[in-house]
C-alpha positions, 0 to 999 in steps of 0.5 A, spaced: 702 249 408 705 243 404 711 243 400 710 244 392 709 238 388 714 238 382 713 231 379 707 227 378 706 220 375 699 217 373 698 210 371 705 210 367 706 204 363 711 203 357 711 197 353 717 195 348 715 190 343 711 185 347 715 187 354 712 191 359 718 195 362 713 199 367 706 197 369 701 202 372 706 207 376 704 212 380 708 217 384 710 224 386 716 228 388 716 235 392 721 240 393 726 239 398 725 231 398 729 225 396 725 220 392 728 213 391 726 209 386 729 202 387 730 196 384 735 191 381 738 192 374 732 191 369 727 193 373 725 200 369 728 205 373 732 208 367 726 208 363 722 212 368 727 217 368 727 217 360 719 218 360 719 223 365 725 228 362 721 227 355 727 222 352 722 217 351 714 217 350 710 212 355 705 207 352 700 210 357 699 214 363 701 221 364 707 224 367 707 232 369 714 235 370 714 242 373 707 243 371 708 241 364 706 234 360 713 230 359 710 229 352 711 236 350 717 238 354 720 245 351 727 248 352 724 252 359 723 245 362 730 243 361 733 249 364 730 247 370 732 240 371 739 237 372 740 230 369 746 225 371 746 218 368 751 213 365 751 217 359 752 224 362 759 224 358 764 229 359 769 233 354 775 229 355 780 234 351 777 240 355 779 242 362 775 241 368 774 249 368 772 249 360 767 243 361 763 247 366 764 254 362 761 250 356 755 249 359 755 255 363 754 259 357 749 255 354 745 255 360 746 263 361 750 262 368 755 267 371 762 265 371 763 266 378 758 260 379 763 255 376 769 256 381 764 256 387 761 249 385 768 246 383 770 248 390 764 245 393 765 238 389 773 238 391 775 239 384 777 246 384 785 244 385 784 240 378 780 246 374 786 246 369 787 238 369 784 235 362 777 232 364 780 225 360 785 225 366 780 225 372 779 219 376 772 215 375 770 219 382 772 225 380 769 225 373 762 223 377 763 229 381 764 234 375 758 231 372 754 232 378 757 239 378 755 241 371 748 238 373 747 243 378 750 249 375 744 252 373 740 251 380 735 246 377 728 245 381 729 237 380 735 233 379 735 226 376 741 222 379 741 215 376 746 210 380 750 216 382 755 212 386 755 206 382 762 203 382 765 209 386 770 208 393 766 209 399 769 216 401 767 219 394 760 216 395 760 219 402 762 226 399 756 225 393 751 223 399 753 230 403 752 234 397 745 231 396 743 232 403 745 240 402 741 240 395 735 237 398 736 242 404 736 248 399 729 246 396 731 242 390 727 235 389 732 229 387 729 223 384 734 218 385 735 211 382 739 206 385 740 198 387 744 200 393 738 199 399 743 202 404 744 208 400 737 209 400 735 208 407 740 213 409 738 219 404 731 218 402 725 221 405 720 216 401 722 210 397 719 206 391 721 199 391 720 197 384 720 190 381 719 188 374 716 194 372 711 194 378 712 199 385 711 193 390 712 197 396 712 205 398 713 209 404 719 212 408 725 207 409 723 206 416 716 205 415 717 200 410 722 196 415 717 197 421 711 194 416 715 188 415 718 187 423 713 182 424 718 178 429 720 183 434 727 181 437 732 185 440 740 184 440 744 186 446 751 186 447 754 185 454 760 187 457 764 180 457 763 181 449 757 176 449 751 177 444 744 175 445 738 176 441 732 177 446 724 176 444 719 181 445 716 178 452 716 179 459 722 174 461 727 178 456 724 185 460 726 182 466 733 180 463 734 187 461 733 190 468 738 185 471 743 187 466 742 194 467 742 194 474 748 190 474 751 195 469 753 190 464 749 192 458 754 195 453 748 196 447 741 194 445 739 194 438 732 192 435 732 187 429 727 190 424 729 188 417 733 192 412 730 195 406 734 190 402 731 184 406 724 187 405 725 187 398 727 180 398 721 178 402 717 182 397 720 180 390 724 173 392 729 177 388 736 179 390 739 186 388 744 185 383 
């Protein structure tokens, strides 16, 4: 039996005055899946989240979240989704624990869940610290902990690791994988293609409001792997790039027999190079 569909977009478009921010977007997200909605700044990623979560009304098309039309979302839906965006602020004059407690009361979550989550995101030892004294990475972890306080069915993450140091980003990645494995659906927007390749089950490449490619990261990269080549490293530190032909196969056989082959890698394109190929645009 397939995984349950929690979110679907059917031919969504959004027009601001004369500008089309989204054009005929159709996509779905299932439980236990991370969907990457990828593209440069201004591609329409945040607009899509706002439409799905009822903060904006689409110009045309239908968005259905947890069985309900996004234009008619009620309180019960917000109790089953979590959102982390640039606007997800904290109460700086309250402690880390007080920030969590405030939302636990609103969402009718038991207090013991607060300590459990603060430990999970590495903020337990900072629970009495004023939120205004936290680093940027700690603030992002607090916002994320708050967003999953009520165990939402769907978590929306809008550029969650933007501007974070690599170790903090890695911790957030680990948590996302854990949440996915627990059955949560995650709708991730990012312009970091490396992050998307690592985390996402499926990705939609977005450019100027259009989905220009869709599939798993591996499927998309292999789709554009028209020039099959292999990079090899020999024991004398010499690197060579081989074509996919009989001559290269003979070379590889000889190197293996001589025990001088250190590593071999296929040269399929990255998601970022695919995006550049499809759109002609750099990711900024």
